[in-house]
Residue, then its C-alpha position, 0 to 999 in steps of 0.5 A: v169314395t174317390i174318383t180317378f181319371d185315366k189321364p192327368s189334367p189338363i187334357g185336350t178338347n175332344d179327348e175321351l176321359t175315363m172316370t172310375a169310382g173307388l170305394i168299398g161297399t155293396g149294392e152301390r148305385y152311381s150317379w155322375s154329373i159334370v159341372n162347369t161355370t155355365t152348365q151342369y149336365q147329368l151323364t146317362e151312365s150309372t156304372k162304376s166307370v164311365k167315359h166322357t168326351f169334352p168338346s170345349k175348353g174350360d175347368y170342369t168338376v166331375v161330381l159322383e154320388v154313390s148310394n145304397d140302402l144305407g145312405s149316400v156319399t157325394v165326392n167331386k174332382t176337377i179336370t182342366v180341358i185346353e184347346a187341342v192343336t188342329g189344322v196346322a198349315i204354312s202360309s207364304l207367297i210360294d204357290e204350293n201347286y208350283p213351288y219353284i223359286a230362284t236362288g237368292t230368293s228370300v221367303t217369309f213363312t208363317s205358321a197357322v192353326e185352326t184351333g189351339e192355345n198355349y202352343a210353341t212353334s218349331w221349324s225344320l228346313a232340310d235339303g236332303v244333303s246337309s243337316a237340317l236347319t232348325f228355327s223357333g217362333s211363329s214365322l221365319t224368313h230364309q234366303f235360299m242361296a243354293s239350288g236343290t229340293y228343300t222340305l220345310t216342316v212346321t210343328v205346333q205343340n202344346s201340353v196335350s197335342s201336336g200337329t205338323y205340316s210339310m211343304t216341298i220347295y224347289v230352288e233353281g238358278a234363274v235365267t237372267s240373260l239369254a242370247v242366241i248366237p249363230d256360228t255364222t252371220l252370213a250363210q248361203t241357201g241350203q247351208v246348215v247353221t248352228i245356233t247356240a243359246n247363251y244364258s246366264i251363269g248359274a241357271d239350271s234345270l233348263y228346258f229349251e224350246w226353239 
């Protein structure tokens, strides 16, 4: 009698595992149980193949007893369950409801996960024009020197799962100086005067309110 799994070890938390008995015989009855370091529980199914979802990480032993009118045989097989990556997010000082920053701004981004273990983190920063920049590590700091629309994506992955999260960042040239200049400093009543806004070089995406 043998036990086969439809997935190799390790698997992720909340993954469904199919366990199947391999044997030669007739009139078999099947009894499945699962054991870890703290508990042992009996599965209600008594079929040759059963499914089970593991909500918690740990090392588990699957125990199968097969019996017929002539006797019984007990075998076991172990499976390791590790915590799957869920709830990937990006933390930074940028407000994602208003993700505008000025050119030259340096920003630190940090990855966050709700669950997960033994994972690696990678980043991609793309502006839609040139090739995307790639980084690794739980955080990165980048100085945005050019105006444009950037997409920052973080990927967190371990051997059983992965998750991604993306945010859009708008980089614009800031208005650092502003003056209003009339075309004349001495006007008669009823004379039309043109007033021009004079602002800092490099400022873009401008809106004017007079």
